[in-house]
Structures are given as C-alpha cells and as structure tokens.
N, C-alpha and C positions, 0 to 999 in steps of 0.2 A: 340249893340253887345250882343249877346247871352250869358249867363253864362255857365261855365263848371261845370260838376259834377265830383268830385275827390273822388274815393272810395278806402278806406283803406282795402286792402285785403292781405297784406303780411303776416298776421298771419294764413292764411289758412292752409298751408302745414304743419306747426309745430304743431299747437293746435289740429287739427282735423285728422291729418293723410291723406295726400293726399287731395283728393277732397271730403271727406266726409262732409265737412261743407256745400257743395252744396246739401244738402239733398232735395229731392222732397216733398215738403210740400203742394203745390197747387193741385187742382184736376186733372190737366193735366200735372203733373210732374214739375211744377214750383218751382223754388228755391226763397228764400226770396229776393235775389238780383235781379232776374228778375222783381219782382214788383217794386223795386227802379228805375231801368232803364226805365221801362215802364211809371211810374209816372213822372220821369224827363223829358221824351220826350214829354208827355202830357202838362207838365208845361212849356215847352219852353226852356229847356236847349239845347245847340247846340253841345256839345261834352262831351265824357266821358273819363276820365283818370283813369286807375286802377294802384295802386302800389302794386306790388307783389314781391315775392322771384324769383330770376333768375332761380334757379333750378326747378322751377314750371311752366316755360313759356310755354313749348310745350303743356302740358295737358291743361293749362288755355286757350291758343289760340284755341285749337281743340275743347274743351267741353264747353267753356264759351263764348269766343268772337265771334265764328262763328254764333251764334244765333242772334247776334245784327247787323250783316252786313246788310247794305242797309237801316237800321232804323236810326242810328246815328253814326257820325264818333267816332273812339275809338283809344286811344293811351295807351301804357303800359310803366311804369317806374319801377325801381327795387330799392328796400331797401335791404341793407346789413350793417352789423355791421362796416365794414371798410370804408364806405362812410362818411368821417368826413371832416370838413373844413380844408383848407390848413394849415399846421403847426401842425396838430394834427395826432397821430398814435394810432390806436386801440389796446389796450393790447391784447395779444396772448390768455389770458384766457377768454376774453369777448366772450360769445356765445349768450346772450339774446339781442334781438333788443332793440334800444335806445328809443323806444316809439312813440306815435302817432304824435308828432310834428316833430320828425325826419323824419317819414314817409311822412309828408306834404312837408318837405324841397325837397324831391325827385322830385317834380313837378315843380320845379323853372324853368327848361329849356324848358318846353313844355307848360305852362299855362301863358298867357299874358292877360287874361280877368278876370272879377270877377268870383269867384268860390265857389262852396259849398263843404263841406267836410262831408262824411258819413261813418259809419262802414258798411262792406259788410254783415254782418249777422244780421242786424237789419231791422225790418219793420217799416217805419216811417209814411206812409199813404199819400194819395193824397193831403189833405190839407196843410200838412207840406211842400210838395214840391212847391205847389202853392204860399204859403206865402213867402218863401225864394227866389223863382225865381222872383216875383214881386219886392222884395227889392233889389236884385242883378241887376236887369235890369234898375233900375232908375240911372240917371247920378250921378257919383261920382267924385268930383272935388278935394278932399284933401286926405291925407294919414290917415290911421288909421279909416277909416269908415268902420266898420264891423258890423256883426250881427250874432245871434243864434236863433235857434228855441227853445223856452222855452215850453216844454211839461208839461201839468198838471200832477202833481205826481199822481193823481187818475187815469190817462189814461195810467200809465206805470207799475202798480203793477202785481205781480204773485200771484195766489191763492195757490201756491204750495211751498212757502217759502219766506224768506226774500230777499230783493234786496239792492243793493248799488246804490246810486244816487248822482249826483252833485246838491245840493239844492242851488238855486240862491237867491240872494238878489238883488232887482231891485230898482233904483231910478230914477225917471223922465223918465222911460221907457228904460233906459240903465242898463246893468249889473254893479253891484257894487261889487259882490264878488260870488265865488263858494265855498262851503264848502261840502266836500266829507262826506257823511253819509252812513254808513253801517248798515245792519240789520234792514233796513225799512220794516215794515210788518204790517198786519192787527191784531188788538187785538181782544179780545172776543166780543166787541161791533161793530166790523168792522170799527173801526177808524184807521187811518194811524198813526202809532207810530214808534219812534227809541229812543235809548238810547243816551243822550248827553255825553260829554267828562267827566262828573262826575257820569255817571251811572244812571241818572234820565231819566224817560220816558217823552218824549215830543211828542205833537201831531201836525200833519201837516195837514193843510187845503187841501182838495183834489184838489184845483186850484193852489197850490203853484208851480211855475215854476221850473223845473229840466232840466239839460243839459243831452241829450242823444247823444252827440257828433255829432250834426248836426249844423255846423258852416258856416258862410258866410264871405268871405274875398276878398279884392282886392289884385293885384299882389304885391304891396309894403309889404305885409305881409311876403313874402319870405325873404326880407332883414332884416327886424325886427327879424324874427325867427332865421336867421343864427347868428345875433349878440347874441341873448339870449342864442342860443345853445352853442356858444363859452363860455359864462359866465357859463353855466351848466357843461361844459366839464372841465373848470378850477377847479371846485370843485368836480366833480364827475367821472372823466374819469377813475380812478382806482377802482371805485366800479363796482362789477359784476352785480348788480341788479338794480342801479338807472336808471329811465327812465324819458325822457324829454317829457311830456304830454302837450297837447294843453292848458289846463288851467294854467299851470306854465307860459308860455309865455304870455298868456292873462292877467293874474293878474299882471305881471310885466309891461306890456304896459298900463294897466288902472291906476295902481299906478303912473306911470311916466307922466301921462296925454297925452301920445302919440297916444292913441286910445280910442274909445268909441265903445261899443258893444251893439247895439239895440236888445232888447229881443222881439222876435216875437211870440205872442200867436197862438196856433193852437188848433183846435178841434180834431185832428188826434189822434187816440189810438196806442200808440207804443206796439209792442210785439216782442218777440223772444223766443228762446228755452234756458232760463237760466237753467232750470231743465228738466231732461228726462221726468218727468211728464207733463211738458208744452206742449210737442209735440203734443198729440191728440187735445189739446184745439186750438193750432195754425192751425192744419189741419182744424178743424171744422170752425175757423174764415175765413180761405181762401176760403173754400167751400160756406159759407154764402155770402162772398163778390162777388164771381162769381154768385151765385143764384140770388143775388139782382140786378145784372147788372152792378156793378161797374167795373168789369174787363170781357173782352171777353173770349171766350173759348180758344183762341190761341193769346197769347200776342204779338207774333212777326210774325204771319202770314206765318209761314213755316210748 
C-alpha cells in the first residue's frame, strides 16, 4: 500500500493574505509546495491530502490543485476552529486555529493508510521524501509505530537571522524528547549556538537532529490524537491562544509507552523563507537544483 502525503496548508489564507504564500520561487514559476508534491510522487506516495480553510477552497482548487491533475490523486479537507470532538463547543471569542495536530485530525475520514505530514511552505528535499516513503511502505503490524525525519541542524540554518527548531534527543534510534529552542544562530566563529533556559550560550553539533514537522504515522494515530486533544481541551478550551501541536501529542504517547518514533536521518537541506532576505537565496538554490538536473524544467508536464 502506497503512503499518503498530508500537507498542512490551513494557515495560507490567514498568515499570507490569500495565495501570496504560493510565491513563485523556482525558475519556471514553481512554488515550494510544487517541489514537495513532485518529490513525493518520485518517492512513491500514492495520494496527497491537503488541509485548508473552507473559505479558501475555490482559489485553492483553481490555482493549486489543477496543476496536479493526472499526476497523483488529490483530496481536500478543512480545518476550522469549531471542528471539535463531540461534547465540546468552541468559545465564541476563539479565532486562532487549534494548532498543527488539530489540523492532522481533519484527515481522519479520508486517510486509511500510512501517511506523512509536512508543512506547505517548507522545502524538504528529495532524500527526505525517499527515506520516509521507504519507512512508511514497510509492513506495520502494531499501533504506535511512527517515524519522523530528523534534519541535521546545520542543514536548516538561515544566514539572515536566528531560527527556532525542535532539537531532538534520540535513544536507540528512537525519539526520546523534543525541546523547542529559539534564537539558534551562527556566532562569530560560525558555530551553531543558542541560549539555554538560564541564559548561557550552548553550542550544537551541526549533525544534531531537529524536527522540521515532517512526521510519519499509521492511521491509529488519529484515535490517539483525538484522545489527547480531548485532554488538551479539558485544560485549554477557554484559552484564546493555546494550540495543540504535534509534539504535544507525541511526547504524551512516548511517555505512556504507547508509541515509539523512529528518527530518520537525511542528507537533505531544508530551506524556506523565514526572513524576506532569505528569498533571493532560495530563488538561487532552486535555480541551481534545476541547472544540476535534479528537477525538470516543467515539474508537471503542462
């Protein structure tokens, strides 16, 4: 059974004003998401599911989905703040989305096979898709058999400012914990550093694995997630800003012993437009990838 790619795109309309997030960064007008879909097809994914906002559907179908027709089956699901488990009512003042793992829950009714989760606006690279497709395509016999792509921190940095990353601790090849670190940056010696909880500067080895929100799950994750979301809502439903992120659910499942998450190493170099100054460098990187023959002039042959 071929795995499914689940693309988190519900933030597009709000964060970037319509479809501005679908900025043409490739030499032939390609968006970052186009490269992800192309790489997923090449890696052997069998379907793509997008989670978006309902008010965004017509534009999305016309300007985004149409280009993938005939290349891979596509489905769309919708995230909204009032889509909560039975018995819960969204407070009227809540406008902020409930977070990435709430977005994942929107795929419950259309995904029945192993699936990978990615952000719509991150470039992950061919090798990352290959390693997770291989892992998801192997037999899975029990629940809680998950994985994530652990990018090497040195392959995810910006030259134009600090970044925030989920720094991973790995034991026996599996994820032990993720600690969110902010203001990771290069120092004057070009070492990768951050300030710890006490304000002391710490250095990170360039091969330290970090999470870039590229996860691999089997469908039982939906049931676990809904249970964990109920716990989250019991404590946070009246909070206007609390969000149910994927690592929150993962940490709980690891702590309870209900899941293990294999950390997959990749040589891929992540990039995205974290800062406006990043854009020219990203455009240059895509131009180089095409010039080197890693991508064809027309990704989808239309």
